[in-house]
Short mmCIF file of the C-alpha atoms (twelve columns), coordinates in Angstrom:
data_MODEL
# 
_entry.id   MODEL 
# 
loop_
_atom_site.group_PDB 
_atom_site.id 
_atom_site.type_symbol 
_atom_site.label_atom_id 
_atom_site.label_alt_id 
_atom_site.label_comp_id 
_atom_site.label_asym_id 
_atom_site.label_seq_id 
_atom_site.Cartn_x 
_atom_site.Cartn_y 
_atom_site.Cartn_z 
_atom_site.pdbx_PDB_model_num 
ATOM 1   C CA . MET A 1   -3.850 16.682 188.542 1 
ATOM 2   C CA . ILE A 2   -2.792 18.425 191.988 1 
ATOM 3   C CA . GLY A 3   -0.269 15.574 192.612 1 
ATOM 4   C CA . LEU A 4   1.522  16.169 189.060 1 
ATOM 5   C CA . PHE A 5   1.481  19.956 189.782 1 
ATOM 6   C CA . ASN A 6   3.056  19.368 193.330 1 
ATOM 7   C CA . ARG A 7   5.653  16.777 191.890 1 
ATOM 8   C CA . LEU A 8   6.676  19.407 188.954 1 
ATOM 9   C CA . ARG A 9   7.042  22.079 191.645 1 
ATOM 10  C CA . LYS A 10  9.289  20.099 193.930 1 
ATOM 11  C CA . GLY A 11  11.458 18.777 190.835 1 
ATOM 12  C CA . PHE A 12  11.390 21.409 188.390 1 
ATOM 13  C CA . TRP A 13  10.142 24.993 189.949 1 
ATOM 14  C CA . ARG A 14  12.615 24.899 193.152 1 
ATOM 15  C CA . GLU A 15  13.029 28.054 194.539 1 
ATOM 16  C CA . ASP A 16  16.614 27.709 195.190 1 
ATOM 17  C CA . GLY A 17  17.636 28.850 191.610 1 
ATOM 18  C CA . THR A 18  16.325 32.345 191.308 1 
ATOM 19  C CA . ALA A 19  19.346 34.237 191.990 1 
ATOM 20  C CA . THR A 20  21.577 32.454 189.237 1 
ATOM 21  C CA . MET A 21  18.453 32.958 186.904 1 
ATOM 22  C CA . GLU A 22  18.338 36.725 187.430 1 
ATOM 23  C CA . PHE A 23  21.912 36.840 187.246 1 
ATOM 24  C CA . VAL A 24  22.022 34.962 183.996 1 
ATOM 25  C CA . LEU A 25  19.453 37.282 182.619 1 
ATOM 26  C CA . MET A 26  20.884 40.503 183.632 1 
ATOM 27  C CA . VAL A 27  24.711 40.208 183.452 1 
ATOM 28  C CA . PRO A 28  24.354 40.747 179.632 1 
ATOM 29  C CA . VAL A 29  22.368 43.533 179.738 1 
ATOM 30  C CA . PHE A 30  24.570 45.255 182.153 1 
ATOM 31  C CA . LEU A 31  27.842 44.310 180.345 1 
ATOM 32  C CA . THR A 32  26.123 45.460 177.254 1 
ATOM 33  C CA . ILE A 33  25.502 49.188 178.801 1 
ATOM 34  C CA . PHE A 34  28.829 49.058 180.308 1 
ATOM 35  C CA . MET A 35  30.838 48.336 176.987 1 
ATOM 36  C CA . ALA A 36  28.396 50.995 175.212 1 
ATOM 37  C CA . SER A 37  29.186 53.381 177.699 1 
ATOM 38  C CA . PHE A 38  32.919 52.750 177.901 1 
ATOM 39  C CA . GLU A 39  33.059 53.060 173.726 1 
ATOM 40  C CA . SER A 40  31.154 56.364 173.607 1 
ATOM 41  C CA . GLY A 41  33.653 57.903 176.376 1 
ATOM 42  C CA . LEU A 42  36.511 56.700 174.297 1 
ATOM 43  C CA . LEU A 43  34.979 58.216 171.038 1 
ATOM 44  C CA . MET A 44  34.574 61.570 173.022 1 
ATOM 45  C CA . VAL A 45  38.072 61.355 174.401 1 
ATOM 46  C CA . ARG A 46  39.673 60.901 171.024 1 
ATOM 47  C CA . GLN A 47  37.397 63.560 169.594 1 
ATOM 48  C CA . ILE A 48  38.367 65.869 172.087 1 
ATOM 49  C CA . LEU A 49  41.953 65.394 172.218 1 
ATOM 50  C CA . LEU A 50  41.798 65.616 168.210 1 
ATOM 51  C CA . ASP A 51  40.135 68.643 168.295 1 
ATOM 52  C CA . GLN A 52  42.680 70.215 170.868 1 
ATOM 53  C CA . SER A 53  45.819 68.776 169.215 1 
ATOM 54  C CA . VAL A 54  44.680 70.370 165.516 1 
ATOM 55  C CA . ASP A 55  43.939 73.970 167.468 1 
ATOM 56  C CA . GLN A 56  47.076 73.949 168.941 1 
ATOM 57  C CA . SER A 57  48.892 72.969 165.587 1 
ATOM 58  C CA . MET A 58  47.207 75.593 163.552 1 
ATOM 59  C CA . ARG A 59  47.804 78.178 166.004 1 
ATOM 60  C CA . GLU A 60  51.735 77.512 165.527 1 
ATOM 61  C CA . LEU A 61  51.406 77.780 161.673 1 
ATOM 62  C CA . ARG A 62  49.332 80.792 161.852 1 
ATOM 63  C CA . LEU A 63  51.928 82.642 164.007 1 
ATOM 64  C CA . GLY A 64  54.700 81.334 161.667 1 
ATOM 65  C CA . HIS A 65  56.387 78.976 164.164 1 
ATOM 66  C CA . MET A 66  56.721 76.146 161.839 1 
ATOM 67  C CA . ASN A 67  58.862 76.379 158.737 1 
ATOM 68  C CA . ASN A 68  58.825 74.586 155.397 1 
ATOM 69  C CA . VAL A 69  55.550 73.295 156.400 1 
ATOM 70  C CA . THR A 70  54.545 69.840 154.785 1 
ATOM 71  C CA . GLU A 71  51.780 67.511 155.281 1 
ATOM 72  C CA . ALA A 72  54.159 64.731 156.883 1 
ATOM 73  C CA . SER A 73  55.295 67.727 159.321 1 
ATOM 74  C CA . LEU A 74  51.496 68.920 160.113 1 
ATOM 75  C CA . ARG A 75  50.937 65.300 160.712 1 
ATOM 76  C CA . THR A 76  53.831 64.710 163.075 1 
ATOM 77  C CA . GLN A 77  52.854 67.973 165.098 1 
ATOM 78  C CA . ILE A 78  49.287 66.967 165.227 1 
ATOM 79  C CA . CYS A 79  50.362 63.449 166.422 1 
ATOM 80  C CA . SER A 80  52.914 64.605 168.875 1 
ATOM 81  C CA . LEU A 81  50.174 66.486 170.981 1 
ATOM 82  C CA . THR A 82  47.905 63.271 171.194 1 
ATOM 83  C CA . ILE A 83  48.047 60.065 173.049 1 
ATOM 84  C CA . VAL A 84  45.094 58.172 172.396 1 
ATOM 85  C CA . PHE A 85  45.609 57.468 168.643 1 
ATOM 86  C CA . SER A 86  46.958 54.016 167.544 1 
ATOM 87  C CA . ASN A 87  49.231 54.285 164.413 1 
ATOM 88  C CA . CYS A 88  48.433 58.243 164.406 1 
ATOM 89  C CA . GLU A 89  50.771 59.174 161.563 1 
ATOM 90  C CA . THR A 90  49.641 56.373 159.043 1 
ATOM 91  C CA . VAL A 91  45.715 56.973 159.646 1 
ATOM 92  C CA . MET A 92  45.347 60.648 159.400 1 
ATOM 93  C CA . MET A 93  44.815 62.779 156.206 1 
ATOM 94  C CA . ILE A 94  44.900 66.646 156.690 1 
ATOM 95  C CA . GLN A 95  43.461 69.261 153.783 1 
ATOM 96  C CA . LEU A 96  44.257 72.838 154.197 1 
ATOM 97  C CA . ASP A 97  42.681 75.027 151.922 1 
ATOM 98  C CA . ARG A 98  42.705 78.771 151.303 1 
ATOM 99  C CA . ILE A 99  39.174 80.469 151.522 1 
ATOM 100 C CA . SER A 100 38.411 83.114 149.080 1 
ATOM 101 C CA . THR A 101 37.863 86.849 151.024 1 
ATOM 102 C CA . THR A 102 36.012 88.070 148.153 1 
ATOM 103 C CA . THR A 103 33.526 85.360 147.758 1 
ATOM 104 C CA . TRP A 104 33.868 83.607 151.030 1 
ATOM 105 C CA . ALA A 105 33.096 80.473 149.445 1 
ATOM 106 C CA . ILE A 106 33.803 77.455 151.595 1 
ATOM 107 C CA . PRO A 107 35.186 74.498 149.859 1 
ATOM 108 C CA . GLY A 108 32.325 72.092 149.129 1 
ATOM 109 C CA . THR A 109 34.546 68.822 148.961 1 
ATOM 110 C CA . PRO A 110 34.017 66.287 151.705 1 
ATOM 111 C CA . THR A 111 36.788 65.621 154.119 1 
ATOM 112 C CA . ALA A 112 39.125 63.095 152.839 1 
ATOM 113 C CA . CYS A 113 39.922 60.196 154.963 1 
ATOM 114 C CA . ILE A 114 42.406 57.454 154.395 1 
ATOM 115 C CA . ASN A 115 41.437 54.550 152.856 1 
ATOM 116 C CA . ARG A 116 43.118 51.431 154.619 1 
ATOM 117 C CA . ASP A 117 42.144 48.929 151.759 1 
ATOM 118 C CA . GLU A 118 44.329 50.951 149.337 1 
ATOM 119 C CA . GLN A 119 47.818 51.409 149.129 1 
ATOM 120 C CA . ILE A 120 47.167 54.693 146.762 1 
ATOM 121 C CA . GLN A 121 45.674 57.509 149.197 1 
ATOM 122 C CA . PRO A 122 43.433 60.346 147.737 1 
ATOM 123 C CA . VAL A 123 45.432 63.627 146.742 1 
ATOM 124 C CA . VAL A 124 44.180 66.373 148.900 1 
ATOM 125 C CA . ALA A 125 44.992 69.963 148.711 1 
ATOM 126 C CA . LEU A 126 47.530 71.484 151.074 1 
ATOM 127 C CA . GLN A 127 47.951 75.232 150.503 1 
ATOM 128 C CA . ILE A 128 50.157 77.151 152.707 1 
ATOM 129 C CA . GLY A 129 48.620 80.400 153.228 1 
ATOM 130 C CA . GLN A 130 50.136 84.043 152.998 1 
ATOM 131 C CA . GLN A 131 49.882 86.837 155.358 1 
ATOM 132 C CA . ASN A 132 46.106 87.748 156.388 1 
ATOM 133 C CA . ASP A 133 44.629 84.486 154.056 1 
ATOM 134 C CA . VAL A 134 41.650 82.657 155.824 1 
ATOM 135 C CA . MET A 135 42.553 79.279 155.839 1 
ATOM 136 C CA . LEU A 136 40.330 75.907 156.500 1 
ATOM 137 C CA . VAL A 137 42.026 72.919 157.901 1 
ATOM 138 C CA . ARG A 138 40.182 69.519 157.861 1 
ATOM 139 C CA . VAL A 139 41.727 66.314 159.521 1 
ATOM 140 C CA . CYS A 140 40.598 62.958 159.514 1 
ATOM 141 C CA . VAL A 141 41.208 60.166 161.686 1 
ATOM 142 C CA . ILE A 142 40.481 56.727 161.478 1 
ATOM 143 C CA . GLN A 143 40.654 54.568 164.470 1 
ATOM 144 C CA . ASP A 144 38.907 51.215 165.463 1 
ATOM 145 C CA . ALA A 145 36.052 50.906 167.865 1 
ATOM 146 C CA . MET A 146 37.147 48.946 170.775 1 
ATOM 147 C CA . PHE A 147 33.576 47.283 171.086 1 
ATOM 148 C CA . PRO A 148 32.291 47.106 167.754 1 
ATOM 149 C CA . THR A 149 29.379 45.206 167.877 1 
ATOM 150 C CA . THR A 150 27.627 46.893 171.074 1 
ATOM 151 C CA . GLY A 151 25.992 50.305 171.836 1 
ATOM 152 C CA . ILE A 152 27.284 53.240 169.814 1 
ATOM 153 C CA . GLY A 153 29.843 51.028 167.902 1 
ATOM 154 C CA . LEU A 154 26.765 49.587 165.974 1 
ATOM 155 C CA . GLY A 155 25.570 52.990 165.093 1 
ATOM 156 C CA . LEU A 156 29.029 54.202 163.875 1 
ATOM 157 C CA . ALA A 157 29.767 54.547 160.048 1 
ATOM 158 C CA . VAL A 158 32.931 51.867 159.591 1 
ATOM 159 C CA . ASP A 159 35.370 51.157 156.764 1 
ATOM 160 C CA . SER A 160 35.516 47.577 155.657 1 
ATOM 161 C CA . GLN A 161 38.266 46.849 158.532 1 
ATOM 162 C CA . GLY A 162 35.754 48.418 161.255 1 
ATOM 163 C CA . GLY A 163 37.274 52.012 161.614 1 
ATOM 164 C CA . TYR A 164 35.503 55.114 161.986 1 
ATOM 165 C CA . ALA A 165 36.687 58.509 161.056 1 
ATOM 166 C CA . LEU A 166 36.915 61.305 163.526 1 
ATOM 167 C CA . ILE A 167 36.896 64.420 161.581 1 
ATOM 168 C CA . SER A 168 38.176 68.012 162.992 1 
ATOM 169 C CA . ARG A 169 37.430 71.447 161.268 1 
ATOM 170 C CA . SER A 170 39.097 74.646 161.914 1 
ATOM 171 C CA . ALA A 171 39.533 77.906 160.294 1 
ATOM 172 C CA . PHE A 172 42.246 80.798 160.796 1 
ATOM 173 C CA . VAL A 173 43.829 83.849 159.534 1 
ATOM 174 C CA . VAL A 174 47.356 83.495 158.779 1 
ATOM 175 C CA . GLU A 175 48.970 86.465 161.082 1 
ATOM 176 C CA . PRO A 176 51.128 88.922 159.437 1 
ATOM 177 C CA . THR A 177 54.835 88.715 160.221 1 
# 
């Protein structure tokens, strides 16, 4: 019995392969942590830049610096202020609603996002306010995860093509001219 153990130890249980074994076991763990960290960092950068570009665009709108405002012109303005979105103008949807100052009822409809599977997109409200109107703006951008099978990519709600929604909400009062 001892001879069999010594033969196995010399042939199969050699000590010169232990570093390779540790490497093979630990590298997938480290790569998964790295990819999850990168994905969550990219998600945060995208969300922060979307919020910032929406705030800057709405500032221009409320101060009256934008004339003949349409959804396309707002989309172009927001996309011009951010650099991290791929196909920004084709994957963004904007809702702009007036909030009643008598009831202060905020619209209960959920934020609409682009459905990349359909040619026809949902109709959303784009009400350009008058002086002293309180406006609620909601912007949704669909972006694809870089590493969808690791970390935060697994926990995101995605569409059928693997894109997740970034939603930015803001409210402002239209300044008097």
